[in-house]
C-alpha positions, 0 to 999 in steps of 0.5 A: 475514483471519488476518493482519489479526486478528494485526495488530489484536491487536499494535496493541493492545499498542503504546504510541503516546503521544508518537510520530510516525506516518508516512503514505505510499503507493507503487505496486505495478506488475504489468507494464511501462508499455507493457502497461498497457492490454493486461494481463489479470492481476488483471483486475477488481482492479488499476487504472491509476494515476498516479505523480506523482513520476515522471510515469508511469502504472502498472497494478497496485495502490497501497498506503497505509501508516501506520507508527510512527516506530520502523518498526512498520506500524500499518495499510495499505490496498491499492487 
């Protein structure tokens, strides 16, 4: 919660006029794919997802990030 508040205050001070925003997402696997259905770590929080670029399933989290063109992270969501 504290990190979220700090990030929101910093976002107010960033000038985004004329800049490009980049949206990306990436998986954060917490175990090897062979253990996807047996893993109990993060039970109830982590999910089995699909990484289309590599055509593999993973057990873990997916992070969605909005970044300014100078590399400043504006917002993120972990699903």
